[in-house]
N, C-alpha and C positions, 0 to 999 in steps of 0.2 A: 533025703526029702524028695518026694515025687511032685513034679509040677506039671499041671495039665497044659496041653498046647491048644486046647479049644477054649473059646470064650464062654463065660458063664451066661451071657446074653443069648447064646444059641440054644440054651436049655429052656427058655421061656417060650410059650406059645406065641404065634404071630399076632394074635388079637390083643396081647398085653402091651404091644408097642404101637404107638400112633405116630405116623409120619405125615408132615404137611409140606407140600412143595412151595406154598405161599400162604402165610398166615401172619396174624398180628398177635403178639404176646403182650397182655396188659398186666399192669401191676396194681390196678385198682378197679373197683366195681364200675365206676362211671366212665372208664375208658380214657381218662385224662393222662394217665402215665403209661406211655408205650415203652416197653422194655426191648422189643425186637420186632422187626418186620422182615419177612422172607421165610426161607425154609427152616423147619424146626422138627425135632423128634421128641415125643414124650416117652420117657423110659418107664419100664414097669414099676419103678420105685417112686414115680411122680416127678422126678427132676426133668427139666426141659433142656435138651442138648441143642446147641446152636452150631451152625456150620464151622465156626472157628474152633470148636471143641469146648468152648465155655459152657458151663452148666448153670442153669438158673434154678434156684431152690423152689420147691413147691410152696414154701411160705411167701416167696416174693412174687410168684406168678399167680395172679388172681384168676384169669381165664385166657383162653386162646380162641380167636375167631378165624376160621379158615376163610380165605378170600374166594370169590366166585371161581368155579372151575375145579374145586376140591371135591 
């Protein structure tokens, strides 16, 4: 078996990955449920990666608001 030493994410164009230095990830439309505040990355598959390595499902995250300065 041959195993690649490069990451699959390196194959995606840069515009398919969104990175935020400071943002709020909401779990509902009204903004009452805050799932995360701070840095976040939206992966090409729609999942949100947090600095801890935890992934938030696209079904759980309703929207992301970047904070001023983004």
